DRENPA-248255 format. One line per 2 residues: number of its first residue (from 1); their letters; for each residue x, y, z of N, C-alpha, C. Coordinates in pm, 1 decimal. Example, Ala and Ser with C-alpha at 12.3 -4.5 7.8 and 13.67 -1.06 7.14 Angstrom:
% DRENPA-248255
1> as> 1319.0,-569.0,780.0,1230.0,-450.0,780.0,1320.0,-330.0,780.0 ~ 1285.0,-225.0,708.0,1367.0,-106.0,714.0,1290.0,3.0,787.0
END
This chain:
% DRENPA-248255
1> xx> 2452.5,-1692.6,1381.2,2309.5,-1722.6,1341.5,2175.7,-1727.6,1434.8 ~ 2248.6,-1629.2,1558.0,2162.2,-1539.1,1612.1,2031.3,-1499.4,1560.6
3> xx> 2086.9,-1382.2,1446.6,1982.4,-1297.5,1357.0,1898.7,-1357.3,1302.3 ~ 1903.9,-1514.5,1231.6,1799.5,-1589.2,1179.4,1707.3,-1636.5,1272.0
5> xx> 1761.7,-1687.0,1382.6,1667.2,-1714.9,1487.6,1600.7,-1608.2,1558.3 ~ 1624.7,-1453.1,1525.9,1563.9,-1335.9,1584.1,1414.9,-1339.6,1500.3
7> xx> 1468.0,-1340.2,1379.0,1378.8,-1330.5,1298.0,1267.1,-1424.0,1265.0 ~ 1255.5,-1525.7,1347.2,1192.9,-1633.7,1371.3,1035.5,-1587.0,1422.2
9> xx> 1074.7,-1490.7,1545.6,979.0,-1403.4,1593.0,868.2,-1318.6,1489.2 ~ 732.1,-1353.1,1492.7,696.5,-1265.7,1414.5,668.5,-1167.7,1472.6
11> xx> 675.0,-1097.4,1582.6,695.6,-998.0,1649.2,793.0,-911.9,1570.7 ~ 871.5,-942.2,1538.5,1054.4,-886.5,1525.0,1045.8,-869.5,1391.5
13> xx> 939.9,-954.0,1300.5,959.7,-911.1,1128.3,875.3,-786.9,1150.0 ~ 719.1,-779.7,1173.4,650.7,-712.2,1158.4,709.5,-560.8,1224.6
15> xx> 837.2,-555.5,1364.0,848.0,-429.2,1425.1,962.9,-398.2,1265.8 ~ 1012.1,-502.2,1218.1,1110.7,-390.9,1084.9,1035.8,-414.9,1020.1
17> xx> 883.4,-453.8,944.6,845.5,-386.4,840.2,780.0,-263.6,873.4 ~ 690.2,-255.4,973.1,681.6,-138.0,1042.1,778.6,1.3,1028.7
19> xx> 910.3,-73.2,1090.2,1062.0,59.0,1018.1,1082.9,84.3,898.1 ~ 1043.4,20.1,824.5,1023.3,9.8,683.0,949.9,106.1,634.3
21> xx> 809.8,58.9,689.3,692.9,184.9,644.9,715.9,341.3,705.7 ~ 761.6,337.5,776.7,831.3,482.0,832.4,892.2,579.5,781.2
23> xx> 1018.4,479.2,749.7,1163.7,533.2,711.0,1102.5,566.0,583.8 ~ 995.7,447.3,474.6,1071.0,517.1,369.1,924.0,586.1,339.4
25> xx> 795.4,617.0,447.1,724.4,709.2,386.5,809.1,871.2,448.7 ~ 859.2,833.1,553.6,924.3,965.5,545.3,1068.6,1025.5,471.3
27> xx> 1122.1,1000.7,441.5,1181.3,1017.5,334.0,1117.1,1053.1,182.7 ~ 1048.7,978.0,160.8,1049.5,959.5,23.1,898.5,1047.9,-8.7
29> xx> 752.8,1061.6,86.2,681.5,1138.0,100.6,697.1,1272.7,154.5 ~ 738.8,1224.3,332.7,740.8,1367.0,387.0,831.3,1462.4,349.1
31> xx> 974.5,1414.0,353.4,1121.1,1506.3,300.1,1112.3,1491.9,167.8 ~ 1083.4,1378.3,91.3,1102.5,1448.2,-76.3,976.0,1546.3,-161.2
33> xx> 1055.0,1572.0,-204.8,1012.2,1693.8,-326.2,921.7,1681.9,-462.3 ~ 784.6,1591.7,-419.9,742.5,1518.9,-532.1,628.7,1567.6,-552.1
35> xx> 561.5,1566.9,-709.9,427.5,1565.9,-680.4,309.3,1496.9,-656.3 ~ 188.5,1581.9,-669.7,128.2,1479.4,-555.0,108.3,1343.0,-631.5
37> xx> 64.5,1307.9,-806.5,20.9,1174.5,-813.2,205.0,1093.3,-771.6 ~ 295.2,1126.6,-761.3,400.6,1055.3,-710.3,378.3,982.2,-591.3
39> xx> 351.2,1086.9,-504.0,378.6,1098.7,-309.8,298.7,941.0,-338.2 ~ 133.0,967.4,-415.4,20.8,865.8,-394.4,106.3,698.5,-449.7
41> xx> 169.6,741.2,-583.7,249.4,628.3,-604.1,310.1,554.5,-483.5 ~ 389.1,654.1,-413.5,524.5,605.8,-400.7,426.1,540.0,-257.2
43> xx> 346.1,579.7,-165.6,234.9,525.7,-69.8,236.7,428.9,-68.2 ~ 176.5,380.9,-209.2,93.7,238.4,-238.4,207.3,151.2,-283.5
45> xx> 344.9,182.3,-329.8,412.7,117.4,-344.5,463.1,84.6,-230.8 ~ 549.9,170.0,-107.1,554.7,78.0,67.5,487.5,65.0,134.8
47> xx> 331.3,44.6,68.5,241.6,-11.1,188.2,272.4,-169.0,124.0 ~ 276.1,-162.0,-14.1,258.2,-321.5,-61.0,394.8,-365.4,16.5
49> xx> 469.3,-258.6,-6.7,619.9,-333.1,35.2,597.0,-396.4,183.7 ~ 554.2,-283.4,282.5,529.0,-315.4,424.8,462.1,-502.3,460.4
51> xx> 401.9,-539.2,350.3,316.3,-610.5,364.5,406.2,-711.4,291.2 ~ 493.3,-694.2,215.4,619.7,-849.6,149.8,688.5,-838.6,271.7
53> xx> 745.3,-716.2,335.2,905.5,-816.3,400.7,883.0,-825.4,497.3 ~ 772.7,-876.0,595.4,768.0,-982.8,690.8,777.8,-1129.0,624.0
55> xx> 636.4,-1118.1,478.1,700.7,-1237.3,424.9,852.0,-1284.3,382.6 ~ 889.7,-1179.1,337.0,1025.2,-1233.2,267.4,1143.3,-1281.0,377.6
57> xx> 1078.8,-1173.3,485.1,1207.1,-1233.4,625.6,1137.8,-1396.3,677.0 ~ 1026.9,-1439.0,645.2,968.9,-1524.1,695.9,1054.8,-1686.4,589.8
59> xx> 995.7,-1601.8,497.1,1081.6,-1733.8,370.8,1241.3,-1741.1,448.2 ~ 1316.7,-1658.3,420.8,1434.2,-1670.6,470.8,1467.2,-1747.4,586.4
61> xx> 1398.9,-1755.4,701.0,1410.7,-1820.2,817.1,1439.2,-1939.5,817.8 ~ 1277.4,-1972.1,706.4,1235.1,-2122.2,672.4,1329.2,-2177.0,559.9
63> x> 1401.9,-2084.4,502.7,1503.4,-2203.3,362.6,1609.3,-2195.2,467.9
END
């Protein structure tokens, strides 16, 4: 249960969220061959996910 205790730290949750955002945008927008409209949609979805990830991890820790 050390991983759950580690996730209790907000800095760790936000670091995971930044890794998610960076990886997602790099793979989907930077390396993906998507049209401009799809890139905009993917960017919006990734930014929303960036804020959802820490909240979901906090909910997991609290449960």
